[in-house]
C-alpha positions as CSV (number, residue, x, y, z in Angstrom):
1,M,119.4,73.1,86.6
2,Y,115.4,72.4,85.9
3,E,115.8,69.9,89.4
4,T,116.7,73.5,91.5
5,L,112.9,74.9,90.1
6,S,110.4,75.3,92.1
7,A,106.9,73.6,90.7
8,D,104.9,77.1,90.1
9,Q,108.7,77.8,87.8
10,C,108.6,74.8,86.0
11,R,105.0,75.2,85.0
12,D,105.3,78.8,83.8
13,F,108.5,77.8,82.1
14,V,105.7,74.6,80.0
15,E,102.7,76.9,79.9
16,Q,105.0,80.2,78.3
17,C,106.0,77.8,75.7
18,P,104.4,79.9,72.7
19,R,103.1,77.5,70.3
20,K,102.0,74.6,73.7
21,L,104.5,72.1,72.0
22,M,106.3,70.7,75.9
23,K,104.3,68.8,77.4
24,P,105.3,67.9,80.7
25,Y,106.3,64.3,82.4
26,S,105.9,63.9,86.0
27,R,106.7,62.2,89.4
28,D,104.3,62.1,92.8
29,D,106.5,64.4,94.1
30,R,107.7,67.4,91.6
31,P,104.2,67.6,89.0
32,Y,106.8,68.9,86.2
33,D,109.9,66.7,86.8
34,T,110.7,66.7,82.7
35,V,109.4,68.1,79.3
36,E,109.5,66.8,75.9
37,T,107.7,67.3,73.4
38,D,106.8,65.1,70.4
39,E,107.3,68.2,67.3
40,A,111.2,68.3,67.9
41,A,110.8,69.4,64.1
42,A,108.7,72.7,64.9
43,C,110.9,73.3,68.5
44,M,113.9,73.6,67.1
45,V,112.6,76.5,64.8
46,C,111.2,78.0,67.6
47,L,113.9,77.3,70.4
48,D,111.7,80.6,72.1
49,C,112.4,78.1,75.5
50,I,116.4,78.7,75.0
51,E,115.7,82.6,74.7
52,R,113.1,83.0,77.9
53,T,115.7,81.4,79.7
54,K,119.5,82.4,78.5
55,L,119.5,85.5,81.4
56,D,117.4,83.8,84.3
57,F,118.7,80.3,84.0
58,P,121.2,79.6,81.9
59,R,121.5,75.8,80.4
60,L,118.2,75.6,81.4
61,C,117.1,74.1,78.7
62,K,118.1,72.2,75.3
63,V,116.4,70.9,72.3
64,K,117.8,68.3,71.0
65,E,116.5,64.8,68.9
66,R,115.3,61.4,71.0
67,P,118.0,58.9,69.5
68,G,116.1,56.0,69.0
69,Y,112.3,57.8,68.6
70,F,110.8,58.7,64.3
71,K,107.4,60.1,64.4
72,F,106.0,60.4,60.6
73,T,102.4,60.4,59.5
74,V,101.3,58.5,56.9
75,E,98.7,58.8,54.6
76,S,95.8,56.7,53.0
77,T,93.2,57.0,50.3
78,G,91.6,54.0,51.5
79,A,92.9,51.2,49.2
80,L,95.7,50.1,51.3
81,R,95.6,49.9,55.4
82,P,98.9,52.8,57.0
83,E,100.2,49.5,58.0
84,E,100.9,47.8,55.0
85,I,101.9,51.3,53.3
86,V,104.8,51.2,55.8
87,G,105.6,47.4,55.6
88,R,106.1,47.5,51.3
89,G,107.8,51.1,52.4
90,V,110.6,48.8,54.8
91,E,110.5,46.1,52.1
92,V,111.5,48.2,49.0
93,L,114.0,50.2,51.2
94,C,115.8,46.8,51.9
95,R,115.5,45.4,48.6
96,K,117.1,49.1,48.1
97,L,120.1,48.6,50.4
98,K,120.9,45.0,49.4
99,D,121.1,46.4,45.7
100,V,123.7,49.6,47.2
101,Q,125.8,46.6,49.4
102,E,126.0,44.3,45.9
103,N,127.0,47.2,44.1
104,V,130.0,48.5,46.6
105,A,130.9,44.8,47.2
106,G,131.6,44.4,43.3
107,A,133.0,47.6,42.6
108,H,135.2,46.7,45.5
109,G,136.2,43.2,44.7
110,R,136.4,45.0,40.6
111,M,139.5,47.4,42.6
112,M,141.1,44.9,43.9
113,Q,141.5,43.0,41.1
114,S,143.1,46.1,39.6
């Protein structure tokens, strides 16, 4: 559906975002080839683009998370670099997941013995 719009209609669609969250991605021949945002959570609350297009362009857009993409902010007091904070967090998560895996395996073994 988006490909059927003129370049002006695509530009208007992007510029009408009330929160200015949309980012156009372009090809050489179409300045607004697709539209994405890094603020999916904010879009999922607003959904103004879906409401605005229901009458004239049904099914023009959909708001969904991009698979395999995570965006988060790391704040530090300066004692540790953000990269080190994330690295330590991943290490803790891995240890906890290993503990859960071992406990599940142990519970499964006890159930099989009963």
